[in-house]
C-alpha positions as CSV (number, residue, x, y, z in Angstrom):
1,P,131.9,62.7,-46.2
2,D,131.6,59.1,-47.5
3,G,134.6,58.0,-45.5
4,D,134.6,56.2,-42.1
5,H,132.5,58.0,-39.5
6,V,131.1,57.6,-36.0
7,D,127.3,57.6,-35.7
8,L,125.7,59.7,-33.1
9,V,123.8,56.7,-31.7
10,E,126.8,56.6,-29.3
11,L,127.6,60.3,-29.4
12,D,125.7,63.0,-27.4
13,I,125.3,66.0,-29.9
14,D,125.2,68.6,-27.2
15,K,128.1,67.3,-25.2
16,F,130.1,67.1,-28.4
17,L,129.4,70.7,-29.4
18,Q,129.9,72.0,-25.9
19,A,133.3,70.2,-25.8
20,I,134.2,72.2,-29.0
21,C,133.1,75.5,-27.3
22,N,135.0,74.7,-24.1
23,G,138.1,73.5,-26.0
24,N,137.9,70.0,-24.4
25,E,138.7,66.6,-25.7
26,Y,135.7,64.2,-26.4
27,S,135.6,60.5,-26.8
28,V,132.9,57.7,-26.9
29,P,133.1,54.1,-25.8
30,Q,132.7,51.6,-28.6
31,T,132.3,47.8,-28.2
32,G,134.1,45.7,-30.8
33,E,133.1,42.3,-32.3
34,D,135.1,40.5,-29.6
35,G,133.1,42.2,-26.9
36,T,135.8,44.4,-25.6
37,T,135.1,48.1,-25.2
38,E,137.5,50.9,-26.0
39,N,137.3,54.7,-26.2
40,I,137.2,56.2,-29.7
41,E,138.7,59.7,-29.6
42,I,136.5,62.2,-31.5
43,L,137.9,65.5,-30.4
44,R,141.6,66.1,-29.5
45,Q,142.6,68.9,-27.3
46,V,145.8,70.5,-28.8
47,P,148.6,70.6,-26.2
48,D,149.7,74.1,-25.0
49,R,146.9,75.8,-27.1
50,E,144.0,76.7,-24.8
51,G,140.6,76.4,-26.5
52,H,142.1,74.6,-29.6
53,T,140.4,71.3,-30.6
54,E,140.8,69.0,-33.6
55,L,138.2,66.8,-35.1
56,L,139.7,63.3,-35.7
57,V,136.8,61.5,-37.5
58,N,133.7,62.2,-39.5
59,V,130.6,62.3,-37.3
60,D,127.0,61.6,-38.3
61,F,124.3,63.6,-36.5
62,Q,121.7,61.4,-38.2
63,G,119.3,64.3,-38.7
64,K,119.2,65.2,-35.0
65,V,118.9,68.8,-33.7
66,P,120.9,70.2,-30.8
67,Q,118.7,70.7,-27.8
68,E,120.8,73.4,-26.3
69,S,122.3,76.7,-27.4
70,H,126.0,76.5,-28.2
71,N,128.0,79.7,-28.6
72,L,131.6,79.3,-29.9
73,P,133.6,81.8,-27.8
74,N,136.3,84.1,-29.0
75,S,138.9,81.8,-27.2
76,A,137.8,78.7,-29.2
77,Y,139.7,77.5,-32.3
78,F,138.0,74.4,-33.9
79,D,140.0,72.6,-36.6
80,G,138.0,70.1,-38.6
81,T,141.3,68.7,-40.1
82,G,139.4,68.0,-43.3
83,H,136.7,65.9,-41.6
84,Y,132.9,66.3,-42.0
85,I,129.9,66.7,-39.7
86,I,127.2,64.7,-41.6
87,N,123.4,65.1,-41.6
88,P,122.9,67.8,-39.0
89,G,119.2,68.7,-38.4
90,G,119.9,72.2,-37.1
91,P,122.7,74.9,-37.0
92,L,125.8,73.7,-35.2
93,F,126.3,76.9,-33.3
94,D,124.0,79.8,-32.4
95,R,126.8,82.4,-32.2
96,I,130.3,82.0,-33.7
97,E,132.8,84.4,-32.0
98,G,135.8,82.1,-32.4
99,T,137.5,80.4,-35.3
100,I,136.5,77.4,-37.4
101,V,138.9,76.0,-40.0
102,R,139.1,73.0,-42.4
103,L,135.6,71.7,-41.6
104,G,133.1,70.1,-43.9
105,V,129.3,69.9,-43.4
106,S,127.4,67.5,-45.6
107,G,123.8,66.4,-45.9
108,A,122.3,69.1,-43.7
109,N,118.5,69.2,-43.9
110,I,117.3,72.0,-41.7
111,T,113.8,73.2,-41.2
112,D,113.6,76.3,-39.0
113,T,110.3,78.1,-38.1
114,E,109.9,81.6,-36.8
115,T,113.6,82.1,-37.2
116,E,115.6,85.3,-37.1
117,A,118.9,83.7,-38.4
118,V,119.8,80.3,-39.7
119,G,122.6,78.5,-41.5
120,A,124.2,75.0,-41.4
121,I,127.2,76.0,-39.4
122,G,125.8,78.9,-37.4
123,R,123.0,81.4,-37.0
124,T,125.3,84.4,-36.5
125,C,129.0,84.9,-37.0
126,T,130.2,88.0,-35.0
127,N,132.9,90.5,-35.9
128,T,135.5,88.4,-33.9
129,G,134.4,85.2,-35.7
130,A,136.3,83.6,-38.6
131,L,135.6,80.7,-41.0
132,N,138.3,79.5,-43.2
133,T,138.6,76.5,-45.6
134,I,135.0,75.3,-45.3
135,R,133.2,72.8,-47.5
136,L,129.4,72.6,-47.8
137,N,127.9,69.5,-49.5
138,N,124.2,68.8,-50.2
139,I,122.7,71.5,-47.9
140,T,119.0,72.1,-47.7
141,I,117.7,75.1,-45.6
142,T,114.0,75.8,-45.3
143,A,112.9,78.7,-43.1
144,T,109.8,80.5,-42.0
145,P,110.4,84.1,-40.9
146,P,109.0,85.5,-37.6
147,T,105.5,87.1,-38.0
148,D,106.7,90.4,-36.6
149,A,107.1,93.5,-38.8
150,N,109.9,94.8,-36.5
151,L,112.1,91.7,-36.8
152,L,114.8,90.7,-39.4
153,C,115.2,87.3,-40.9
154,D,118.7,86.2,-42.2
155,V,118.9,82.9,-44.0
156,G,121.9,81.2,-45.8
157,A,123.4,77.8,-46.4
158,L,126.5,78.7,-44.3
159,V,125.4,81.2,-41.7
160,G,122.4,83.5,-41.4
161,N,124.3,86.7,-40.5
162,S,128.0,87.4,-40.6
163,A,130.1,90.3,-39.4
164,G,133.3,88.2,-39.4
165,D,135.9,87.1,-41.8
166,I,135.0,84.2,-44.1
167,E,137.5,82.8,-46.6
168,Y,137.8,79.9,-49.0
169,V,134.4,78.2,-49.1
170,R,133.8,75.3,-51.5
171,L,130.3,74.1,-52.4
172,G,129.4,70.6,-53.6
173,G,126.3,68.7,-54.5
174,N,122.9,70.5,-54.4
175,I,122.5,73.6,-52.3
176,S,118.9,74.8,-51.6
177,V,117.9,77.8,-49.5
178,T,114.2,78.6,-49.3
179,V,112.1,81.0,-47.2
180,N,108.3,80.5,-47.1
181,T,105.5,82.2,-45.4
182,E,102.3,80.4,-44.4
183,N,100.0,83.4,-44.2
184,A,100.4,86.0,-46.9
185,T,98.4,88.6,-45.0
186,T,100.6,88.7,-41.9
187,P,103.0,91.7,-41.9
188,L,106.7,90.7,-42.1
189,G,109.9,92.6,-41.5
190,R,113.0,92.6,-43.6
191,I,113.9,89.2,-45.1
192,Y,117.5,88.6,-46.2
193,V,118.0,85.4,-48.2
194,G,121.4,84.3,-49.8
195,G,122.8,81.1,-51.2
196,L,125.6,81.3,-48.7
197,I,124.8,84.1,-46.2
198,G,121.6,86.1,-45.5
199,Q,123.2,89.3,-44.4
200,L,126.9,90.2,-44.6
201,S,128.6,93.1,-42.9
202,G,132.1,91.5,-42.7
203,Y,134.5,90.1,-45.3
204,L,133.9,87.3,-47.8
205,Y,136.6,86.0,-50.1
206,D,137.0,83.0,-52.5
207,V,133.8,81.1,-52.8
208,A,133.4,78.5,-55.6
209,R,132.2,75.1,-56.6
210,F,134.2,72.2,-55.3
211,N,133.9,70.1,-58.5
212,E,133.2,72.1,-61.8
213,E,132.8,68.9,-63.8
214,N,129.8,67.7,-61.7
215,P,128.8,70.9,-60.0
216,G,125.3,70.1,-58.7
217,T,122.8,73.0,-58.4
218,I,122.4,76.0,-56.2
219,T,118.8,77.3,-55.8
220,V,117.8,80.3,-53.7
221,T,114.0,80.8,-53.4
222,N,112.1,83.7,-51.7
223,N,108.4,82.8,-51.4
224,C,107.5,85.6,-48.9
225,S,104.3,86.8,-50.6
226,N,103.4,89.3,-47.9
227,E,103.0,92.8,-49.2
228,I,104.3,94.5,-46.1
229,G,108.1,94.5,-45.4
230,E,111.3,94.2,-47.5
231,R,112.7,91.3,-49.4
232,Y,116.4,90.9,-50.4
233,T,117.4,87.8,-52.3
234,G,120.8,86.9,-53.8
235,G,122.6,83.8,-55.1
236,L,125.4,84.6,-52.7
237,I,124.2,87.2,-50.2
238,G,120.8,88.8,-49.5
239,L,122.1,92.1,-48.2
240,S,125.8,93.1,-48.2
241,T,127.2,96.1,-46.3
242,G,130.6,94.3,-46.3
243,D,133.3,93.4,-48.8
244,I,133.1,90.5,-51.3
245,G,136.0,89.3,-53.5
246,S,136.8,86.4,-55.9
247,C,133.5,84.6,-55.5
248,T,132.0,82.5,-58.3
249,M,128.4,81.4,-58.2
250,K,126.2,79.5,-60.6
251,A,122.7,79.6,-59.3
252,T,119.0,80.0,-59.8
253,V,117.7,82.9,-57.9
254,D,113.9,82.9,-57.7
255,A,112.1,85.7,-56.0
256,S,109.2,85.6,-58.4
257,Q,106.7,85.0,-55.6
258,A,108.2,87.6,-53.3
259,R,106.1,90.7,-52.4
260,G,107.0,93.7,-50.3
261,V,107.6,97.4,-50.3
262,L,111.2,96.9,-51.4
263,V,112.0,93.8,-53.5
264,Y,115.7,93.6,-54.5
265,T,117.0,90.5,-56.3
266,G,120.5,89.9,-57.7
267,G,122.6,87.1,-59.1
268,L,125.2,87.6,-56.4
269,V,123.7,90.1,-54.0
270,G,120.1,91.3,-53.5
271,M,121.3,94.7,-52.3
272,A,124.9,96.1,-51.8
273,R,124.9,99.1,-49.5
274,G,127.5,101.5,-48.2
275,S,127.3,104.8,-46.4
276,E,128.7,108.3,-46.6
277,A,130.7,107.5,-43.5
278,T,132.7,104.8,-45.2
279,S,136.4,105.8,-44.9
280,E,139.2,105.3,-47.4
281,E,140.6,102.5,-45.2
282,E,137.4,100.6,-45.1
283,F,136.4,98.1,-47.8
284,N,132.9,97.9,-49.1
285,G,132.2,96.4,-52.6
286,I,132.2,93.5,-54.9
287,Y,135.4,92.6,-56.8
288,D,136.7,89.9,-59.2
289,S,133.4,87.9,-58.9
290,T,131.2,86.0,-61.3
291,F,127.6,85.1,-61.6
292,D,126.1,82.6,-64.0
293,G,122.5,81.6,-63.9
294,T,118.9,82.9,-63.7
295,V,117.4,85.8,-61.7
296,R,113.6,86.2,-61.2
297,V,112.2,89.2,-59.3
298,G,108.7,89.6,-57.6
299,R,106.5,92.6,-57.1
300,A,106.6,95.7,-54.9
301,Y,103.6,97.5,-53.4
302,S,103.4,101.0,-52.0
303,A,102.8,101.2,-48.3
304,E,100.9,103.5,-46.0
305,E,98.4,104.7,-48.6
306,N,101.3,105.5,-51.1
307,V,103.3,107.5,-48.5
308,V,106.1,105.0,-49.1
309,E,106.6,104.2,-52.8
310,G,107.4,100.5,-53.5
311,H,110.4,99.4,-55.6
312,A,111.2,96.0,-57.3
313,Y,114.7,95.9,-58.8
314,A,116.7,93.0,-60.3
315,G,120.2,92.6,-61.7
316,G,122.6,89.9,-62.9
317,L,125.2,91.0,-60.3
318,V,123.3,93.1,-57.8
319,G,119.6,94.0,-57.5
320,Y,120.3,97.5,-56.1
321,A,123.5,99.2,-55.1
322,Y,123.6,102.3,-52.9
323,Q,126.8,104.2,-52.0
324,V,129.0,101.2,-52.6
325,K,132.7,102.0,-52.6
326,G,133.4,99.9,-55.6
327,M,132.3,97.2,-58.0
328,E,135.1,96.2,-60.3
329,R,136.2,93.3,-62.6
330,N,133.0,91.3,-62.2
331,Q,131.3,89.2,-64.8
332,V,127.7,88.1,-65.4
333,F,126.4,85.3,-67.6
334,G,123.2,83.4,-68.0
335,A,119.5,84.4,-68.5
């Protein structure tokens, strides 16, 4: 991310992102020291591959937030070719239905209020979406959930909610994901907070630090002190109904200020949940993964005059597991 890049002083964020969604090329004029102007190619449209674009340089969003909604369609294939999008001030895409590969995001500092889903690359990755070979470097996400007891809130450094396939993610620098509430007396719904993904129903494989010698920190904080609703907090995933394999996470998971009827806090996953309907062909579990760090859990309160009994559970691997198909060959370290 420290290499040559094009500032977005000359780049229109929304036109750039829409060109990716449409599978079009994109270039900007640049005036040289001799006064001549030439077009700098930012996105290349791959010949004979409809919807396929390649990023040719690092681009700097300079903290700016897209003003329009951008949904990456199923037909789109965005290849970052190892380049970075630097300093985005908001999620790049609202919905990811297509494929993103070999892309880095660095220096994201995103503050999202009244959000239902937020992450540096996207809010939601659907079941047709795929992310492969992704790098996140120095990411800060701060979110405020919607003040509606009927709504969900999914928050992660990568994406808020994923039903797609995500493989080979590398984390660098300091990663911070925090969810706060301004009014502790307002009823909230279900809050899913993860270091990478808030809520996972798809597939996640091979997550690790980029540089183990200088790893930086990963901090996941749930400060939702409202006594109504549910809080799920994990170093990797808040709530997982999907499949997780070969993920290594060293993090501080702090839900000590969280309150709710159900408060589940885990080193990797706040809650892992399956169902009786899970077939032999379906995968649902946590395999060959490692957590090293600290886990702090908050308090649970009974609701509706003790009709619903409150629970606060914590674990080094998972806060609470329910009908999960399998958890095998995992390791937990830390305090």
